[in-house]
N, C-alpha and C positions, 0 to 999 in steps of 0.2 A: 504494500500500500504506500504510494508516494504522497507525501504531504508537500504542499507549496509553502516555501519559506520566503517571506517578503525580502526583497533586496534593499529596501530602504524603509525608514520609520520617521514620521514627522513628529516633532516635539512642539510644545507651545513656543511662540515667538518670544524673543528677548529684545526689548527696546526696538520693536518693529523690524527685527531681523529674523529671517526664517532659520530654524534650527532643524537639521535633518541628519539622521545617522544612515550611512550607506555601508552595507555589509559585503560589498563586492571586493574589498581591498585585502582580504585574507586576514591572517593573524597579525594585528598591529599593536594592540594594547590590551592589558588585562583590566584596565580601569574604566573601560567604556560602560560597564554596568551601572556606574554611578549616575549616568544620564537618565536611565530608566528609573532608578531608585529616587532621584530627586524630582522627577516628573510626577511620580506617584505620590510622593510626600507633599508636593505642592498642591496636587489635586485634592487630596483628602485632608490636608492641613494638620497632619500628625505632629510634626515638630513645632509648629506654631501653637497648637493646643497644649502640648507638654510644657513648652517654655512658659506659657501663660500660667499654667497650673503650678509650676515651680516658683514663680515669682522672681523678683530681683531686688535683693536687699543692698546692692552696691550703691555707692554714690555715683549718680549719673554723670556728673562732670568729670569724673576720673576714669570713666569707661570708654574704651575704644570699640569694643565688640559687644553685640547684643547677646543675651542668653540664648536666643534662638539660633544665632550664628554659631556660637560655641557648641551648642547641642548638636547641630547638624554636622559640624566638623568631626565631632567625636563619633557619632553614630555612623556616618558615611565611611570614615576611616576604618572602623571595625568591620563594616559590611564588606569592605574591599580586602580585608585580611591583614590590615596593619594593626599590630598588637598594641602599640602605644603611639603617642603623638610626639615623641622625641624625634626631631628631624622630620617634620611633616612630609607626607608623600607629595610629589611635585604638583598634583592637582589642586592642592590647597595653598600653594605659594603664589 
């Protein structure tokens, strides 16, 4: 039984730019799954909801990164197989 596998996948646009994954290039990177994970996260709002539930007791004036951003960085890195965030994977730099 042959199954058709799409050669490309459309993501939501970013700043009016089309974002598309094309799978015809062979094995290029192992981090591409983060695109699908972040798209699903954005659609269901999981990171946003968890960040709101966690709250943020920090002084806003001293903070450069949001709780949601920090949470996404941690969860996405773990999903990609990075055990810790010492020397972030290149996708986060």
